[in-house]
N, C-alpha and C positions, 0 to 999 in steps of 0.2 A: 504494500500500500504506500501511497505517496507521503502520508503524514502520520507521525506518531504524536499522540498527546503527551506533553511533558508534565510530569507529576512531581509535586513537592509534598512532603509528609511533615506534619507538625505534631510532635509528641512521638518519640521514637522507641519508647519502652512498651512492654506488655502487648496490647492488642495490635499495635502497628506491625508486629512481626507476623501476625496472621493475615494481614492485608498484603504484605510484600510479595508472596508467591503469585497472587492474582495480577498485580501490576507487572511482575517479571514475565509471567507466562502469557499475558495478553499480547496479541498481535498489534494492539492499538496504542500501547502506552510505553513510556520510558521514564523511570524515576531518576530525577536529575539533582534533587536537593533534599536535605532534611534539617529539622530544627528541634532542639530540645534545650531546656534550661539546665539540665543536669549534664555536666561535662562527661562523666563516665558513661552515661547512657548514649550520649551522642557519639562518643568514640567507639563504643562497642558496635553500634549500628553501622557506622562508617566502615569499620574493618570487616564486618560480616558481609555487607553487600557491595563493598568496593565502590562506594559513592563518596567522592572526596569533598563535595561541596556540602558543608554542614555549618550551622550557625546557631546561636542562642537567641536570636531576635526573629520573631515571627514576621515582623515587618519586612525583613530582607526577602522572604519568599512572596509575601503578599504584593509587594511593590515591583516584583520582577515581571516584566511584560512577556518574557519567554515561557513562563509557566502557565499551563492551561488548566490544570486541576490541582486543588489543594485537598489533601486527605487529612482530616482533623481527628487526631487520636489523643485528645487532651481531656482532663476532667470536665464534668458537665457544665460547670459555671463559666467555662471559657468558650463553649461552643458558639453561642450567639454572637458575641463581639467579633470573634475571629472570622466566622462565616460571613457576617454582614460586610466586614471590611474586605474580605476576599472577593465577594460577588461585586461589590462596588469597584474593585480593581480589575474586573473582567474575568474572574476565575470561576470555573465550575467547582462545586463543593460536595465532596462525600464526607459526611460527618458521623462519627460514632454515635450510637444511641445513648441516651435519648437525644433527639434532635436539639432540644433545649430543656431546661428543668421546669418550665412553666409555659402555659399557652400563650401568654402575652409576648414572650420572646420569640416563640415560633411564628406568631403573626408578623413580628418585625422581620424575621428571616424571609418569610414568604413575600413580604413587600419588597425586600431587597432583591429577591429572585426575580420578581415580576419587572422591577425597574431595570435590572441588568440584562434580562433575557438569558441568564445562565441556568444551568441545572443544579438543583439542590436535592440531596437524598440522604436519609438516615440509613445507617448501616445495620438494617434489620436482617441479619444473616440467616435466620431460620427460614425466611421465605425462599432462600436460594438452595435449600436442601432438596434432593430428589424426592424424598418422601412428601414434603410439603407441596412441591409443584405437582406431583401426581395426584395428591388429595384435592388440591385446589381445582384441577381440571375436572375431576370427578364430580365435585360439588357444583361447579359451574354448568355441568351438563343437566342439572335439575333433578338428580336422583333422590335428593332429600325432600323435594317439594319446598314448602315454606318453612324456613328454620325459625322456630319459636323459642328455643331455649338452648343455652350453652353452659357447660361447666369446664373450667380450665384452671390448672394450677401449675406452679413451678416451685417445688419444695426441696430445700436442701437440709441435710443433717450435719451440723457442725462444719459448715462450709461457707463461712462468711469471708469476704475479702478483708484484708488487713491494711491495705495501703491507704494513705490519707485521701487520695482522690476518690475513694469509694465511701469512706466512713466518717468524713468531716463535713458538716453542713456548709462551711465556707467554700468548699471545693465541689461538693457533690449535690448540695441542696437537700437530697433525700437519700434513703437507704435502699432496702430491698424492693420497695415499691417501684422506684424508677430505675433501679439497676436490673432486676430480673423480671419485675412485673411488666416492664415495657416489652420484653420479648414475647411472653405468652399472650399478652393482651393484643399486641399488634397482629400476631398470627391468627388469633381467634376472630378478631374483627375482619381481617382479610378474608378468612374462610366464610364468614357470615355475609360478606358483601358490603362491609363498612356501613351498617345502618347508623343513623344519627342518634347519639345518646341524649336522653332527656332528663334523667335523674340518677343520682348515685348515693348509696348509703355505704359508708366504709369505716374501717378501723385500721389504724397504723400505730404500732406500739413496739416496745422493747421489753422483753421479759427475762431473757436468758443471758444476754451478752455480758452483763456486768456481775454475774455471779462469780464468786472466787473460783478460779480454775477453769472457767469456760475457755475452750480452745477452738481453733479452726484447723481443719485438716490441710489448709492452704498456707499455714504460717504461724504456728504457735498460739499463744494466748491472745484473746481479743484485747486490743489496746484500750486502756481506760479512757482515752480521749474520744472514743467513738461517741458521737452525739446524734446519730440518725437511727431510724427504726429498723428492726430486724424482721418484722412480720406485718403483713397487711391482708385484709380480706374485704370484699366489696360485693354489693348487689347492684346491678345496673339495669335500668329500663331503657328501651329504645323507642323511637318514634313509631316504628312499625309494629309495636306490641311485643317484640321479642325481649327476652331477659337473659342475664348472664350472672353467674356466680364465679368470682375470682378469688384465688388464694395464692399468696407468695410468702416465702420465708427463707432466710439464710441458715437458721439454726433450729428449726422445729424438731421435736422428738418424733421423727417420722421414719418408718422402715424404708430405707433406701441406701444404696451404695453411693452416697454423695449427693445425687440429684434425681428427682422424680418430676418429669415434665410431661403432662398429659392434657388432652382436650377431648371432650364429648360434645357433639352437636346433635340436636334432636329436631327433626322436621316432620311435616305431615305425611311424607312418603317413606321416610327411613331415618336412620341415625348413623353416626360415624364415630370411630375412635382414632385419634392420632396420638402417637406416631405408629401405632400398630397398623394403621391404614386398613382398618376393618370397616365394612359397610353392613348395616343390619336392616333387613326389610321383613315385612310380614305379608305372606301370600294369603289374602282374605278369601280367595276362592277355595284353595286347598286347606286353609286354616292351619298354616304351619309357618314357622320362622325360616327365613332364608338369610344366611350369613355368608359373606365372602371376603377374601383378602385381595386388595389391589396388587397388581403386578407393577413393580417399579423397574423400568428398563432405561431410565435416563442416565446418560453418562456425563456427569458434571464434576467440576473441581470441588475441593473442600469448600464449604459454604462461604467462609470469609473471602476466599480467593474468587469464588464465582461472582459474588456481589460486585467486586471491583471490575471484573471482566465485563459484566453486563452493564455496569454504569458507563464505562467507556464506549461500549458498542452503541448504547442509546444516544450518547452525544454525537457520535460520528454518523449515525444513521437517521438522525433527526426524530428519534422516538421520544415519548414521554419518559419521565423518571420512573424507573422500575419500582420505586417506593415513593409515591407522591407525598410531598410535605404535608398536604392536607390530611393524609392518613395519620401522620405523626401528630398533627394537631388534635385529631380525635383522641388518640391514645393519651396524650398529656392532659387533655381536658378532663378525661375520666380519672386519671391518677392524681391530678391536682385536687379534684373534688374529693378523693379519698382523704387527703390531708385535711381539707376543710371540714368534712363530715366528722373526722376524729376530733377536731378542735371545738366544734359546736355541739357535737352529740346529736346531730340531726341529719335528715336527708337533704341533699343539695340538689336544687333544681337548676338545670343548665339552660342558658338562654338559647 
């Protein structure tokens, strides 16, 4: 092809390393620069990928007219200002989830996207798994009829992150709700066809993190400085009459080897379970149950890599964002209402 999109990565530790294989394997992209405020992280990334251009100033990448895409892999509270500055400077933006920590900031990001004409996408990598794509295609064929209820959860046992970017409000804004709740909620809404939420009743709290000896399998004891929630649950109503029960936790006493992520959707013609990718029907004529497993024949890269590849393809082929920012706005509208419901002890009605 005649042109490769030049990519700059801001935030070079952790999740950035799951994005790099996608940028490297894509026929459409070339990573040319990286930025991090931690010198050792920057040096490690530079040496690992052989990219000499590194800096500790995000503005160096934002202001560079040769860079086409900025990949933001920084803590939540830095997403919006960096993304908005990048789009104003003429860059497309792939941003780690959540797109921003509250709906107002996402609206600002959408406004910047519309003004710049650039692409903006949250890195909701679960959409890019072969199992999710297979299930989405099956649901879109109408096999469930009208979906009227969903149950979804993402539950971890003793598996809280311990880095400041996840557990301190001044960097993350929230805890498990917007760290992992954003994953399963985005996927559930996508499967449901993104109905408009109208009300949320929720709870967000911490019960276990500060007990003496509480530990994480990802890094020793939970830091005493952690000031975000470890658990949340919500009941959501939608404009079309459908409902959703959501549960997320980093530390729940739940039988699982680290993490249990599941979803059930119930429709007038059938039900599904993900990630088992099972579809359940009832034959009313024969009066028997009919259960089947979907066959997944998609050949995709690892999901974090696949999202980068499809993001670049969409830019060059003039397609819409694979994860529209409006979908991310729906997700954060619900999750933000969980916090408000916790604070007020009441149901939150959404405008």
